[in-house]
FILOLO-283058 format. One record per residue (C-alpha): x, y negated, z; residue number from 1. Coordinates in nm, 3 decimals. Example, Ala and Ser with C-alpha at 12.3 -4.5 7.8 and 13.67 -1.06 7.14 Angstrom:
! residues 2
NUTI         u         v         w   resi
NUTI     1.230     0.450     0.780      1
NUTI     1.367     0.106     0.714      2
END
This chain:
! residues 326
NUTI         u         v         w   resi
NUTI    -4.311    -0.228    -1.235      1
NUTI    -4.481    -0.440    -0.950      2
NUTI    -4.558    -0.352    -0.583      3
NUTI    -4.887    -0.209    -0.664      4
NUTI    -4.728     0.043    -0.926      5
NUTI    -4.474     0.114    -0.649      6
NUTI    -4.713     0.176    -0.378      7
NUTI    -4.967     0.374    -0.573      8
NUTI    -4.678     0.655    -0.643      9
NUTI    -4.847     0.949    -0.438     10
NUTI    -4.511     1.091    -0.377     11
NUTI    -4.249     0.970    -0.150     12
NUTI    -3.992     0.782    -0.353     13
NUTI    -3.608     0.724    -0.387     14
NUTI    -3.505     0.442    -0.555     15
NUTI    -3.160     0.406    -0.699     16
NUTI    -3.037     0.036    -0.732     17
NUTI    -2.684    -0.049    -0.824     18
NUTI    -2.530    -0.329    -1.023     19
NUTI    -2.182    -0.210    -1.086     20
NUTI    -2.004    -0.059    -1.390     21
NUTI    -2.207     0.180    -1.588     22
NUTI    -2.031     0.501    -1.466     23
NUTI    -2.088     0.380    -1.091     24
NUTI    -2.458     0.306    -1.185     25
NUTI    -2.508     0.642    -1.359     26
NUTI    -2.340     0.833    -1.055     27
NUTI    -2.569     0.651    -0.816     28
NUTI    -2.863     0.737    -1.008     29
NUTI    -2.746     1.091    -1.029     30
NUTI    -2.710     1.125    -0.669     31
NUTI    -3.068     0.995    -0.610     32
NUTI    -3.212     1.227    -0.860     33
NUTI    -3.031     1.524    -0.662     34
NUTI    -3.177     1.405    -0.349     35
NUTI    -3.510     1.351    -0.516     36
NUTI    -3.516     1.701    -0.638     37
NUTI    -3.428     1.873    -0.309     38
NUTI    -3.675     1.671    -0.111     39
NUTI    -3.956     1.644    -0.369     40
NUTI    -3.965     1.271    -0.423     41
NUTI    -4.020     1.064    -0.733     42
NUTI    -3.696     0.901    -0.857     43
NUTI    -3.741     0.523    -0.944     44
NUTI    -3.441     0.379    -1.139     45
NUTI    -3.401     0.004    -1.121     46
NUTI    -3.125    -0.185    -1.264     47
NUTI    -3.285    -0.535    -1.236     48
NUTI    -3.128    -0.782    -1.203     49
NUTI    -2.835    -0.619    -1.426     50
NUTI    -2.511    -0.779    -1.483     51
NUTI    -2.557    -0.650    -1.833     52
NUTI    -2.852    -0.850    -1.923     53
NUTI    -2.934    -1.212    -1.918     54
NUTI    -3.307    -1.156    -1.792     55
NUTI    -3.319    -1.076    -1.431     56
NUTI    -3.658    -0.908    -1.485     57
NUTI    -3.541    -0.644    -1.747     58
NUTI    -3.455    -0.310    -1.605     59
NUTI    -3.104    -0.204    -1.761     60
NUTI    -3.174     0.138    -1.735     61
NUTI    -3.495     0.147    -1.947     62
NUTI    -3.360    -0.123    -2.191     63
NUTI    -3.044     0.097    -2.270     64
NUTI    -3.173     0.457    -2.218     65
NUTI    -3.448     0.665    -2.339     66
NUTI    -3.625     0.725    -2.041     67
NUTI    -3.766     1.081    -1.976     68
NUTI    -4.080     1.164    -1.804     69
NUTI    -3.894     1.385    -1.563     70
NUTI    -3.552     1.561    -1.543     71
NUTI    -3.587     1.920    -1.416     72
NUTI    -3.908     1.866    -1.221     73
NUTI    -3.830     1.521    -1.097     74
NUTI    -4.071     1.249    -1.214     75
NUTI    -3.848     0.960    -1.313     76
NUTI    -3.995     0.577    -1.345     77
NUTI    -3.791     0.297    -1.491     78
NUTI    -4.020     0.036    -1.606     79
NUTI    -3.911    -0.213    -1.875     80
NUTI    -3.988    -0.503    -1.644     81
NUTI    -3.962    -0.545    -1.251     82
NUTI    -4.155    -0.806    -1.099     83
NUTI    -4.009    -1.070    -0.854     84
NUTI    -4.172    -0.937    -0.548     85
NUTI    -4.060    -0.568    -0.648     86
NUTI    -3.698    -0.682    -0.709     87
NUTI    -3.723    -0.863    -0.369     88
NUTI    -3.840    -0.561    -0.190     89
NUTI    -3.594    -0.342    -0.347     90
NUTI    -3.312    -0.574    -0.260     91
NUTI    -3.425    -0.663     0.111     92
NUTI    -3.608    -0.304     0.189     93
NUTI    -3.810    -0.339     0.519     94
NUTI    -3.812     0.041     0.550     95
NUTI    -3.665     0.216     0.735     96
NUTI    -3.577    -0.116     0.914     97
NUTI    -3.313     0.027     1.140     98
NUTI    -3.079     0.119     0.831     99
NUTI    -3.163    -0.121     0.553    100
NUTI    -3.213    -0.491     0.681    101
NUTI    -2.864    -0.516     0.867    102
NUTI    -2.718    -0.370     0.571    103
NUTI    -2.846    -0.651     0.360    104
NUTI    -2.716    -0.927     0.570    105
NUTI    -2.367    -0.737     0.616    106
NUTI    -2.309    -0.712     0.239    107
NUTI    -2.401    -1.076     0.192    108
NUTI    -2.165    -1.186     0.489    109
NUTI    -1.883    -0.961     0.331    110
NUTI    -1.941    -1.133    -0.021    111
NUTI    -1.915    -1.473     0.166    112
NUTI    -1.616    -1.397     0.373    113
NUTI    -1.426    -1.204     0.111    114
NUTI    -1.100    -1.053     0.249    115
NUTI    -1.158    -1.193     0.617    116
NUTI    -1.471    -0.982     0.690    117
NUTI    -1.501    -0.898     1.057    118
NUTI    -1.479    -0.525     1.134    119
NUTI    -1.798    -0.506     1.293    120
NUTI    -1.976    -0.614     0.973    121
NUTI    -1.746    -0.326     0.796    122
NUTI    -1.859    -0.094     1.067    123
NUTI    -2.240    -0.176     1.004    124
NUTI    -2.169    -0.109     0.639    125
NUTI    -1.988     0.206     0.675    126
NUTI    -2.238     0.337     0.916    127
NUTI    -2.511     0.303     0.667    128
NUTI    -2.308     0.451     0.379    129
NUTI    -2.228     0.755     0.594    130
NUTI    -2.592     0.803     0.710    131
NUTI    -2.687     0.821     0.326    132
NUTI    -2.437     1.045     0.226    133
NUTI    -2.536     1.270     0.485    134
NUTI    -2.896     1.250     0.371    135
NUTI    -2.776     1.343     0.004    136
NUTI    -2.541     1.622     0.088    137
NUTI    -2.745     1.789     0.341    138
NUTI    -3.072     1.703     0.137    139
NUTI    -3.252     1.606     0.466    140
NUTI    -3.581     1.440     0.422    141
NUTI    -3.687     1.152     0.640    142
NUTI    -4.053     1.034     0.716    143
NUTI    -4.023     0.708     0.533    144
NUTI    -4.204     0.710     0.201    145
NUTI    -3.944     0.466     0.044    146
NUTI    -3.565     0.517     0.027    147
NUTI    -3.331     0.299    -0.142    148
NUTI    -2.978     0.430    -0.256    149
NUTI    -2.748     0.157    -0.398    150
NUTI    -2.407     0.333    -0.338    151
NUTI    -2.182     0.502    -0.582    152
NUTI    -2.120     0.838    -0.423    153
NUTI    -1.953     1.071    -0.670    154
NUTI    -1.903     1.363    -0.412    155
NUTI    -2.164     1.591    -0.552    156
NUTI    -2.019     1.630    -0.916    157
NUTI    -2.147     1.979    -1.004    158
NUTI    -2.490     1.934    -0.861    159
NUTI    -2.556     1.603    -1.062    160
NUTI    -2.439     1.757    -1.382    161
NUTI    -2.771     1.832    -1.504    162
NUTI    -2.890     1.453    -1.462    163
NUTI    -2.600     1.363    -1.718    164
NUTI    -2.700     1.610    -1.956    165
NUTI    -3.027     1.495    -1.985    166
NUTI    -2.923     1.133    -2.068    167
NUTI    -3.007     0.983    -2.393    168
NUTI    -2.929     0.634    -2.525    169
NUTI    -3.250     0.436    -2.664    170
NUTI    -3.260     0.523    -3.039    171
NUTI    -3.092     0.203    -3.156    172
NUTI    -2.771     0.262    -2.974    173
NUTI    -2.771     0.651    -3.070    174
NUTI    -2.796     0.570    -3.413    175
NUTI    -2.482     0.366    -3.418    176
NUTI    -2.311     0.664    -3.243    177
NUTI    -2.424     0.901    -3.501    178
NUTI    -2.319     0.662    -3.768    179
NUTI    -1.967     0.613    -3.639    180
NUTI    -1.948     1.009    -3.600    181
NUTI    -2.040     1.058    -3.942    182
NUTI    -1.774     0.805    -4.069    183
NUTI    -1.462     0.884    -3.850    184
NUTI    -1.542     1.236    -3.701    185
NUTI    -1.670     1.430    -3.959    186
NUTI    -1.469     1.758    -4.019    187
NUTI    -1.192     1.658    -3.772    188
NUTI    -1.082     1.757    -3.436    189
NUTI    -1.146     1.464    -3.217    190
NUTI    -0.912     1.382    -2.935    191
NUTI    -1.071     1.158    -2.700    192
NUTI    -0.891     0.932    -2.482    193
NUTI    -1.032     0.705    -2.199    194
NUTI    -0.763     0.471    -2.042    195
NUTI    -0.913     0.260    -1.735    196
NUTI    -0.660    -0.018    -1.706    197
NUTI    -0.631    -0.147    -1.344    198
NUTI    -0.396    -0.439    -1.287    199
NUTI    -0.207    -0.450    -0.963    200
NUTI    -0.349    -0.796    -0.891    201
NUTI    -0.690    -0.669    -0.856    202
NUTI    -0.825    -0.567    -0.530    203
NUTI    -0.680    -0.233    -0.420    204
NUTI    -0.868     0.079    -0.552    205
NUTI    -0.804     0.450    -0.619    206
NUTI    -0.667     0.334    -0.969    207
NUTI    -0.414     0.073    -0.830    208
NUTI    -0.138     0.330    -0.765    209
NUTI    -0.131     0.443    -1.121    210
NUTI    -0.072     0.073    -1.279    211
NUTI     0.208    -0.037    -1.037    212
NUTI     0.446     0.022    -1.317    213
NUTI     0.215    -0.035    -1.625    214
NUTI     0.529     0.049    -1.888    215
NUTI     0.594     0.396    -1.706    216
NUTI     0.208     0.462    -1.720    217
NUTI     0.195     0.374    -2.080    218
NUTI     0.487     0.610    -2.172    219
NUTI     0.328     0.897    -1.969    220
NUTI     0.018     0.856    -2.180    221
NUTI     0.213     0.830    -2.483    222
NUTI     0.410     1.151    -2.402    223
NUTI     0.086     1.335    -2.279    224
NUTI    -0.096     1.248    -2.624    225
NUTI     0.205     1.364    -2.828    226
NUTI     0.198     1.698    -2.633    227
NUTI    -0.187     1.733    -2.754    228
NUTI    -0.123     1.657    -3.093    229
NUTI     0.169     1.904    -3.124    230
NUTI    -0.049     2.173    -2.985    231
NUTI    -0.301     2.118    -3.263    232
NUTI    -0.062     2.310    -3.514    233
NUTI    -0.158     2.123    -3.835    234
NUTI    -0.543     2.062    -3.774    235
NUTI    -0.670     1.761    -3.923    236
NUTI    -0.754     1.535    -3.622    237
NUTI    -0.870     1.192    -3.525    238
NUTI    -0.758     1.008    -3.199    239
NUTI    -1.081     0.829    -3.037    240
NUTI    -0.970     0.552    -2.781    241
NUTI    -1.196     0.425    -2.552    242
NUTI    -1.023     0.135    -2.326    243
NUTI    -1.108    -0.179    -2.139    244
NUTI    -0.773    -0.340    -2.233    245
NUTI    -0.644    -0.498    -2.536    246
NUTI    -0.294    -0.459    -2.432    247
NUTI    -0.350    -0.105    -2.393    248
NUTI    -0.547    -0.085    -2.709    249
NUTI    -0.238    -0.255    -2.885    250
NUTI     0.002    -0.006    -2.755    251
NUTI    -0.185     0.307    -2.860    252
NUTI    -0.216     0.166    -3.221    253
NUTI     0.151     0.072    -3.239    254
NUTI     0.260     0.429    -3.120    255
NUTI     0.009     0.653    -3.320    256
NUTI    -0.163     0.706    -3.650    257
NUTI    -0.502     0.821    -3.696    258
NUTI    -0.638     0.588    -3.402    259
NUTI    -1.027     0.478    -3.426    260
NUTI    -1.199     0.301    -3.166    261
NUTI    -1.538     0.147    -3.132    262
NUTI    -1.517    -0.254    -3.189    263
NUTI    -1.600    -0.480    -2.870    264
NUTI    -1.491    -0.791    -2.701    265
NUTI    -1.182    -0.780    -2.455    266
NUTI    -1.149    -1.022    -2.150    267
NUTI    -0.880    -1.280    -2.102    268
NUTI    -0.805    -1.231    -1.726    269
NUTI    -0.595    -0.938    -1.618    270
NUTI    -0.725    -0.961    -1.279    271
NUTI    -1.101    -0.930    -1.375    272
NUTI    -1.274    -0.589    -1.494    273
NUTI    -1.418    -0.619    -1.821    274
NUTI    -1.766    -0.561    -1.676    275
NUTI    -1.728    -0.840    -1.444    276
NUTI    -1.572    -1.099    -1.676    277
NUTI    -1.777    -1.021    -1.998    278
NUTI    -2.074    -0.784    -1.926    279
NUTI    -2.344    -0.904    -2.144    280
NUTI    -2.124    -0.913    -2.430    281
NUTI    -1.982    -0.595    -2.420    282
NUTI    -2.259    -0.381    -2.250    283
NUTI    -2.405    -0.194    -2.571    284
NUTI    -2.050    -0.128    -2.711    285
NUTI    -1.916     0.017    -2.384    286
NUTI    -2.233     0.245    -2.398    287
NUTI    -2.155     0.346    -2.733    288
NUTI    -1.793     0.425    -2.633    289
NUTI    -1.924     0.624    -2.343    290
NUTI    -2.124     0.858    -2.576    291
NUTI    -1.864     0.873    -2.848    292
NUTI    -1.660     1.052    -2.582    293
NUTI    -1.888     1.312    -2.541    294
NUTI    -1.800     1.411    -2.905    295
NUTI    -1.430     1.506    -2.792    296
NUTI    -1.313     1.843    -2.852    297
NUTI    -1.022     1.755    -2.626    298
NUTI    -1.032     1.458    -2.365    299
NUTI    -0.741     1.278    -2.196    300
NUTI    -0.846     1.057    -1.898    301
NUTI    -0.605     0.829    -1.731    302
NUTI    -0.562     0.750    -1.455    303
NUTI    -0.560     1.095    -1.307    304
NUTI    -0.771     0.967    -1.045    305
NUTI    -1.052     0.965    -1.317    306
NUTI    -1.300     0.718    -1.406    307
NUTI    -1.673     0.768    -1.374    308
NUTI    -1.723     0.591    -1.717    309
NUTI    -1.570     0.897    -1.897    310
NUTI    -1.726     1.175    -1.667    311
NUTI    -2.009     1.233    -1.917    312
NUTI    -1.749     1.276    -2.190    313
NUTI    -1.571     1.529    -1.972    314
NUTI    -1.882     1.731    -1.935    315
NUTI    -1.939     1.781    -2.317    316
NUTI    -1.568     1.802    -2.421    317
NUTI    -1.435     2.156    -2.473    318
NUTI    -1.092     2.113    -2.305    319
NUTI    -0.988     1.844    -2.050    320
NUTI    -0.602     1.749    -2.018    321
NUTI    -0.502     1.648    -1.691    322
NUTI    -0.209     1.424    -1.591    323
NUTI    -0.001     1.502    -1.303    324
NUTI    -0.111     1.315    -0.986    325
NUTI     0.177     1.094    -0.817    326
END
């Protein structure tokens, strides 16, 4: 995709740009799709540069996924390569000036200042995020031909489900999913469990409160998983585990039989998320894990606050087992 391609699109455009975890990225794209459908825009998905790829020009979405021509009437564009000028425009958009350019400087300032960000910068960022959320939630169109959404919003969960149901991995990754399913899941009840680890030394998030006492959290997971197994009344089952923590994986292995997981590398720093520490090394395996969760008949997600990484699996699973909120 270059500037000529972008400006030759006849429809108004909404561009989804985000460079965070896969779950966040997909929810950002799903909300942009919802807005595009309601306002008759073309959806452009741009994950370039992507933390999951070494080449800044490669569009991560088209690299990992099979890009459809349209999703329920919304034209979708996700070119394999994104030119430097197109990336520059998308990262520092000039339209609408009032809302987007100040936010770029504010975000850069916040990254530079880290925890000592002045309140007025946070106010600029919050104002912009609220404005975009209102646009999406109210399906309110604006005159600008080009809009760029870069947040992970997550509030229109049901409305964005059709986008997730259309997601398909590229053939190479999809084949690996099928091979794993044939080898481990065939003729078994699959209990899928996604455990999103979050060390208490990491920046505070909605996951923090559930990992303040890791031993108690792991004990709670063990009890709930045993409860599910007991309810199967003799059925042949397999536990499919997806987690970003080797310590969590070791704990589950030590306490349960019939555990399978897709092999990937783990990080070495407790205070870094895996997609921050080893994004390129774990990218393909993480997406395979995400799609293997869709094969679960019963699914557990911890923390109770949920993780967008396992949202796709929750749509496909027959039963979701919830943990009690603290």
